[in-house]
Phi, psi and omega in degrees: 000319180296326180287338182279345185296312180302320181293324178293321178294320178296322178296318179298316181295315186286319187271337183234303192295310183297312176298323180296319178295316180297318180294320178296318180296316179297319181297314183282339169297314178292321179299315181293316181298324182289327186266331180299325183282345184242342185259155167281166180299320179301310181294319182295318180296317179294321176297319178298318179298315179295321181295315179297321178296317179294319179294322178298319177295319181292317179295329179295329178279327184276324188238136179268329182283128182295323183290333175291318179296318180295322180295317179295317179297324177298321179293320178295315178300317180297320180293325183280325190250317190275046171233157189298317183295318180293320178297319177299318182293317186282319189260335189237347182285158178299337180259014187281200185300323179300318179291325179297319179288321181296322181269006179061033174272069189286333180296317177289324176298326177294323177296316177299321179298317180296325178292325188264346190279354182287341179227136184298327183294338177278334184284328184301316175296326177296314180298321179296317180295317180298315180297317179295319179295322179297316181295314179297319179295317180296317179295321178292326177294317178296318181293323182290338182274001186254140170253183182294326187248343187205166171238154182249100184306313179300317180293316181297311183293325178298323178291324176291325174301315180297320178298313180297317180295321181296312183283333173293319176295320177301317181291313186284316189269335187240334183247017172053036179054039180300132186295318182296316179291324177299321178293323178295320178294317178298316180296321179295317178295322177297322178296315179297316182295326182282332182286304181062209179267133175281067184210172175219141181293130175241331184211140178248173176281196180289164181303128180090356180287130181230008186267320183224148177237121176282140190223166173230222182258130181159227182213132172239112181293152179294329180299326177290323177293327177297319178296318178295324178295317178298321176298317178299318181297320181290318181288324186245034186296335178289341183258000182288143178274340176244166182291152180298324179298316179293321179299315179292321178300316179295318181295316181292320178299319179288326180298331181296341179266359182278134176274347181242061179295337180294330176293320174298316183300315181292315182293317179296326178293318178298316182291323176297320178300315180296318181294317183290323181285331181275338184281161176283178182300140182296142181259352179096334181219020182290155180295321180295318180294318178296323179294320179299313181293326178296314179297316180297320180297318180291320177294322180294319180293326183271323188248350179102162184290330180293327181295326186252010185299320179293321180298316181294322178294322179294318177293325177293320176299324179298317180291316181293327177294323176296319178293321177297321179297320178297318179290329177295317178296322177293323177300317179294319179297318182295332182255009178055040178263128179241115179279147180285341184225155173293136184216132175218151182224149174246129180262118185247145178281128179293136181096341179266317183271138180277055180213148180212163180286142176270184185282351181281138175247094185295134174284113186278133174301150187302319181298319179288325179299324178295319178297317181295318180298318178296321180292321178298317178298318179297314183294326177294327177288333178280317183210101185286343184271347182261134182253132179271136174237114188281131180254082182292336179289347176248010182268159178234160179215153175239118181253138173270112183253126180260099176264158178304331183265010176134163179276144178226146173259113184258116177265126186205177176286163181295327178294318178295321178296318178299320179293314185292327180293338178294341181275003177291333182269118178273135186221019177234171186294333181274000182078017182245129181283122177242123184235139173257172182299321180297319179293319179296319180296319180293325183281328186255340183068023177269157177277172186298320183296315180293325178293319178300316181293317180294313180294322180301318177294321179292324177289321179298324178279359179068021175282320174250151177229148174298139180295327174258119183303133177223144178285323182228136180238111178267141182297329181292340183251017186280345186295335180259020186247146173254154186228154175226159175286137180283100180292341181264014182298136177211153180203148181290333181264150175280321180260126186230133176265125181269126181285161175249126178294139180252123181283156178290147177271122181286165179297318180297318179293323179295317178295321178295321179295317179300000000 
């Protein structure tokens, strides 16, 4: 009986299985030819999926051996897919796989994937189409987020998040995490991230502005926009529609596809410096402080500790400066020293923070000079080997201004405060202080460029007015203008932040920066 089995199996193959396979192949060759010429790719793929499912059920009833059923299904798939007309319809026709992905018809694309995934040679064209569609979609998203004069980082990055989420869902939910298609998606996202905007920054908004960036011709990488987006989320976290944790997760996930992570690192470091220097003393549990630590933790987990070492050092300096401030107040109490004004300082490690002193030596008002001298004496008692170098170009001041229509607290840069304090001395017959650029320069010791920027912000806020009425005041022409304090100044808020005018970056300066 055992010797008779091979002959019986050979009889089954010759008399039934082989003819049955040939007849099935011939039938589906004719079936495919008849439908390819009349159906769209969407309809043809769905018909193929239903047909294969029905044949699998029929073969399960006819054949008991699993390898026989698999052989028959392979023949049916080959008849349906591996012919020239079907390949043209699926891969190259206007209604083909490319259109299914473009129109987000992922359910039909998943059926096509199951038909094509049994052989690697069929998957490679699918992966190529997915990668090309991702790149085209990403470039169109970047272009759609741009206006003639500016780009909106939150809007632009949100669209890239949607793009990343869409193709990640396509890979996980419809393409069974196929490795070949996953590599195509990764390559496409890297291409989009490396291209960015074919523009270059020439002019920015006011100090602290994170919503729009004015641009000219050149290139702005997406990684730099990601850093600006994270800054926007921290500053405007109360206005976000999604949680801060989700926003950071999306930003870090997209950053992993950037080939220029160092640009993100530099830009994020600059923005962190601005936020920390502009914020008040840390309270230990503030929302902004928690957000900073959350972002650093996510970046550290994704990019490593070396990537975030500067950020962590900056946050540590922030905490140590708060402790130093507490000890400074105790130092004053112990010596019965009473300062005329509130004064606080942050001690930063040189080389960690992306800020340095400029060439201007601001003439410090006498009251502030006394505060600085006391702090220097205190710091020398704490650490005699460390020398303090004051960065007045990164300092801020709050001035109490008494206008006829009420008192206001004006928050501004130290240069603007130095300029505005020169108007305290009245020197004309009408009792109104009129100052020209030369007088301001002599009183503050600032150069022309810094005076233009400081005065420009004060004029924009309507705190100062040109002595000669003008409809338009250009910063480049301010050197020949005199200014007076606006006695009619009014504002609904008591506390007002004065903007700082940002000068245009010249071509030479841009090339030097590059």
